[in-house]
N, C-alpha and C positions, 0 to 999 in steps of 0.2 A: 402952973408949972407942971402938975401931974398930967393935965390934958395934953400938954405939948409932948411929954416924954412917951406917952402910951403909943401913939401911932408910929413913932420911930421904932419902938421895940417890936411892934407887930410887923412892921415893914421888914425889919432885919430878919425876923424869924421866918417870914413867908418867902424869903429869898435864900433860904438855906436848905440844902438837900439833907436827908436823914443820914447822919454819919454812923459809922461803926456797924453796919448791917451786912457787909460782904467780906468774906474771907477769900483766900486764894482759890479754893474750889469753885465758889460761886462766880467769881470773875472769869475763870477759865471756861465755865459753862456758857457765859454770855459770849465770850470770844469765839469758842468753837461752834456755837449755834449759828453765829453770823457766818462763819466759814462754811456751814452746811455740808458736812462730809459726804452724806449719801447723795445729795443733789449734785455735788461736784463729781463724785465717782460715777454716777449714772448719766449725768448730763454733760458736764464740761469736758471730761476726759474723752469719751467716745466722739464728741463733736470735734475736739482738737485733732484726733487721729483722722477723722473723715475729711475735715475741711482743709487741713494743711498737708496731709500725706507724710508728715514727719513722725518717725517712731521714737524720737528721743524725749518724749514727754516725761518719763520717770526721772531722767537725769535733769531735765529742766526744773522740776520741782526742787531737787536737791540744790541746784545752783542758786535758784531764787531764795531758798531758805538761808543759804550762806550770806547773801546780800542783805536780806532782812534782819539776820542776826547782827550783822555789822551795824546796820541802821539802829537797831534796838539798843546798842551800847550807849550811844549818845542820847537816844530818845528817853530811856529810863533814867539816865543820869540827870537829864533836865527835869524829869518828873519830880525829883527830890526838891526842886526849887519852884516848880510851877504846878500846883494842884488845882486843876480847873476842868470842869466838865466839858469845856469847849475844846480841849485837846489841841488839834491842829491850829485852830484859830488863835488860841492863847500862845502856843509855841512860836508861831510865825510872828505874832504881834510883838512878843518879847525879844525875838531874835532879829527880825528884819524890819521892824517898825510898825506902828499902829495902823497906818493905812494899808500896808500889805496884809496885816492880820485880818482886817475887815474884809479885804478882797478874798482871803482864804476862807473866811466864814461864809461868804456868798457861794463860793465853789463847793464847800462842804455841805451846805444845805441842799444845793442842787444835786450833788452826787448821792448823798444818803437818801434823799427823797426818791430819786430814780431807783436806787436799790430796793427801797422799801415797797414802793407801789408796783414795781415790776413783778414782785413775788405774788401779787394778787392774781395776775394772769396765769402763772404757773399752777398755783393751788387750785384755781377754778378749773383749769384744763385737766389736772390730775385727779381731782375729786370726782368729777362727773362719771367717768367710766367705772370707778370703784363703787360708787353708790348704786350704779346700775347693776353691777355684778352682785353686790351684797344684799341690796334692798329692792331691786327691781324698779328703781326710780332713776330718771336721768334728767336732773334739773339743768338749765342752761349754765354755762360756766360762771356767769356773773352771780347766779344764785348761790353757788358754793363759795364764791369769793366773798360775798356779803356775810355769810355765816362766819368765815374765817376772820373777816374784818371786825365783826362784832366781838369775837372772843379776844382779839388783840387789843381792841379799844378798851374793853373792861380791864384786862390785865395791865394796860398801860397806866392806869390811875391807881393801881394797888401798890402795896409795899414792894420795893425792889427785890427783897428777899423772897417774896411769893413768886415773882417772875423767875428768880433763880432756881427755885425748887421745881417749877414746871419744866424749865429748860433742862435741869439735871435728869429728870425722868426720861424725857424725849431723847436727849443726847446719848445717854448710856445705851439705850436700845439701838440707836442709829449707828453708833460706833461699833457696837457688837456685831451688827449685820455686815458692815463694811469689812471688818476683820474676818468674819466667817466666810464671806464671798471670796476674799483674797486667798484664804487658806484652801478653799475648795478649788480655786483656779490653779494653785500651785500643786495640788494633789492630783490634778487631772491635766498634765501638760500635753500639748499637741505633739503627736509623734512619740510620746513617752519620754521626752527629754526636757528637763528644766533648763532653759537657755537664758543667758544674761546679755544677749546681743544688744538689746535696746538700752543697756546701761553704758555702752561704749561711747566715749567722748565724740567720736566721729559723727554720731547721729545728730549732733547739734550744729555741726559745721556744714549746714546745707541751706539752700534757699527756703524761706519760710520760718527760719529760726526766730525772727522777730515776733511773729504772731504766736509762736509756741511759748516764748518767754513771757509775753504779755498775758497769755491765757494762764500761765502758771502763777503770775502775780495776782490775777483776778481770783484764783483759787484761795489765796491767802487773805483776801479782803475780810476784815474783821479782826485780824490779829492786833491792829493798832488800838482797838477800842478799850483795852484794859485801862488806859489813862482816863477815858471818859468817866469811869466809875471810881476814880481816885478819891473824890470827896465823900463817897459812901463806903469806902473800905475801912476795915478795922485798923489796919496799919499800912497806910499808903506807901511808906518807904520800903516795906517788904513785899506787900501784895502786888503792886504794879510791876516791879522787875520780875518777880517770880512768875506771875501769870503771863507776862509777855513772852519771856524766854520759853516757858513750858508750852505755850500755845504754838509758837513757831516750830518747835521740835515735833510736837504731836501732829500738827498739820502736815509737815514735811514727810514724816514717816508714813502716815496714813495714805497720802496721795501718791507718793513714790511707790509704795508697796502695792496699792490698788492698781495703778496704771501699769506697773511691771507685770503683776500677776495676770492682768488681762491679756498681755501679749504672750505670756507663757501658755495660757489656755487656748488661744486662737492660733498661735504661731506668729512669730515676728513678721513673717512675710504675708500674713493674711489679716492682720489686725486692722489695717486701713480699710480693706475691702469689707470686712465684717462690720466695722463701725459705720461705714457709709450705707450699707444695706439695712442694718437693724437700728441704728441710732441709739437712743437711751435704753431701748429694750435689750441691747446686747448684754448688759450686766444681768438682767433678770432671766434672759433666755439661757445664759450659761449656768445660772443658779438652778433653774428648773431641770436642766439636763444632769447636773452633778449632784444636787441635793434633793431634788423632787419639787413638784409644783407648789406644795404648801410653803416652802421656803421662798419661792419667788413671790407668792402672794403676800407673805409677811414683808418682803422687801418693798413691794408696791405700797403697802400701807405706811411703812416707815419713810418712804420717799415723800409721802404726803405730810407726815409729821415733821420731816426735815425742813420742808418749806415753811411749815407753821412756826417751827422754832426759830428759823432765820428771820421771819417776819416779826416775831416778838423781840428778838435781839436788836434788829435795825430800828424798830419803832422806839425802843428805849434809848438807843444812841441818838437818833434824830431829835427826839423830844428834849434830851439833855443839851444838845447844841442850841436849840431854841431857848431853853432855859438860861443857858450861859449868856447868850446875846441879850435876852430880855433883862436879866439881872444887872448887866452893865449898861442897859438902856441904849445899846446899839440898835436893837429892835424895840418895839413897844414894851414898856416896863411890865405890862400884864403877863407877858411870857415868862418873866422871872419869878413868878409866884408858884409856891408848892402847896400841896395839901397839908394842912396842919395834922390831919389824922394819919396819913400814910407817908408823908415826906416825899411823895412822888411829884415830879414837875407837871402838875395837873393841867395847866393852861397849854403848855407846849404839847402835851400828849393829846389833848382834845383837838388842837389845831392840826396835828399830824393825822389824827383819825379823820378829820374833815377833808383833808387833802386826799387821803386814800379813797374815801367814799366818792369824792368828786371824780377821780380818775376812773373808778369802776363804772360809774354811771355814764361817763363820757364814752368809754370804749364800748359799753353795751349798746348805747343809742346809735353810735356810729357804725357798729357792726365790724369793728376792727379785730384782727386776729390776736387773741389773748396770749398765745404762746410765743409767736415770732415778734409781733409789733409791740407787745407790752413786756413780757418777761425777758425775751432774749435781747431786744434792742435797748430797753431801759436798764436791764441788769448789767449788760456789758458796758453801756455808756457810763453808768454809775461807778463801775469798777475802774474805768479809765480815770474818772475824776478823783477817786481815792489814790490811784497811782500818782497823779499829778501832785496831790497834797503831800504824799509821803516824800516825793522827791524834793519839794519845796521845804518841807520840814527838816530834811537832812541838812540843807544849807543853813536853815535858821538855827539849828543846834550848834553848828560851827561858829556862826556869828555871835550867838548868845555867850558861849564860853570864851570867845575872844575878849569880851567885855567883862566877863565874870568867871574867871578860871575856877574859883571855888575850891582850890586845893586839889583838884583832880589830876591824875597823871595824864600826860600828853596823849597817850594811846586812847583814852576814853573820851577826852574832850575835843580832839582834833583828828588823829589818825583814822580811827574807825569811822567817825561820821563823814570825813572827807572821802574815804574810799567808798562808802555807801552812796554818797552824793554823786560821785563819778559813775558808779555802776548803774544807779537809778536813772541818771541822765541818759545813759545809753539805752536802757530799757524803754524810757519814755519816747525817745526818738524812734526806736524800732516800732513801738506800739502805734504811734501816730502815722508812721509810714505804711503800716499794715492794717490800718483801721478798717478798710473795706473787707479784708479777710476776717477780722475779728467779728464784724457785724454780719458777715455772710451776704454782703451786697456787692454789686458790680463796682468796678473802679470809678465809674462816672456817676455814681449815686450821690445825690445831695447830702446824704448822711455822712459821707466821707469828710465833709467840711462843716456840717451843722454841729456835730458833736464837739470837736476841738474849738470851733468858733463860739459855741454856746458857753463853754467854760471860760474862754478868753473874755467874752462879753460880761459874764458874771463877775470875773475878777476885776475888770475895769470899773464896773458899776460899784463894786464894793470899795475899791480904792477911792473912787470919787466921793462915796458916802463918808468914808473915813476923813477925807480932807474937809468935807463940808462940816462934819462934827467938830473938827479942830477950830474952824472959824466961828461957827454958830453956838456950839456947846462945849467950850473948853474943859468944863468940869467933868463932862462925860468922857471926852477924848482922853483926858489925863488918866483915867482909871481903866482904859481898855486893856484887857488881858490880865487884870488883877484878880479876877474871880470873886470869891466871897468878900475880899477886902474892899471891893469897889463900892458896895452899898454902905459900908462903915465910913469910908473916906468921904462920901458925899453927904453924910449926915451933918448938918450945921449946928450940932449941939454945943460945940466949943471950938475955938480956933485951934487948928492943928499946929503942932510944934514943927520946926523945920525938919526934924528927923522923920516925921510921919508924912510929910507932903510928898505926893508922887511927882516924879520928874516929868514934865510935859515932854521934853526932848523930842524924840522922833515921832 
């Protein structure tokens, strides 16, 4: 009898993340690091101005923040009932049915892996010129990328609070520089006048607004990940809502302020031309002229650490998705094991590291452009996948509370989520329609169809796998989306009472 019980206990333990290690600040650090403030400020915002020619980017960030705040109302309300590291996967499974949830899981794995591996291209391209300037050595981009990969791989198997501490140090410096640059831009307005022209609503009622709104949403990618760390939070019912709302507000303020201040420093009528001519260097050139070259050099260094922080955050998020799917045996059960010493999702983290190394090696051998073909294409495509998941989850929240009102007021369980679903549906439509602009390719480029087609294929394969599980492994299918409860409910130690049996249902 003892021999039978021991493996079960060990199995249950190995499928449990270390709880109680993250408070609100630590979760916010994970979220904001994924949002990569300096990367967006120096890269996404100037690119948006240059590619679209639309000057309403500051207002677009504020509009998107309102939409995502509406989405968060139902999102965090559902988090009180669904604590699962699989986040989107679990929410959609509980709201729209298990096959749809598995389809969402496949989309999430594809999207977050694209976001994660794309950053290796950027960190490699950004590190080489800095190493040449500082140390007089100029390794190939993939050499720098491998060093960053090794650091992220090691951190990925350590305690989650260790990762949070590293992110805190990097993020505080990064946010400080973004704020300093914005203040300097406002203190040195073009023509001596601080103008608010780019905040006028008319700047959004122009052709290309779809691409701008989609770019603004991409800047917020990561805000949704507070739920991913719910199982490791000290008080999930407080931590998840607080971290989510706080992250949306902080991201909106930072990006709206930074993008508006940029137009003040260049002049609203010259920001598009300046961004097209200077690209990401626009931010640092302005800093050099206003604050001195040392402040621009510090910004370049922190741009590198911004990428590194985002890599750490997305690595942790992706590894936890793999863990959630392995724990419920939707993917191989080995992925659902954690380290007994650190509580980290060790196997999922190692698999994620293997994928990252394989991508670096493939791009290096093929000689592909790390900045455009790895960072920009993969990062933008990954962001589009997250946007699709957010839109689907907003519908799942409405469906979930239709079956389980949970005593919530109508505004939280229906009105706000429904408004968010409608607004996000519009943004998704505009993003797909302007996908060539987002990727910086011609309208007849195959990528215009490969990206949405790839996500559609992933979703369909996932739905098919979910249906296959329903037929071949009903005990696994019945616990999809249940998180930590799934391992317990599958343990055949004693017959489950009717109240404990999960409903197979959808």
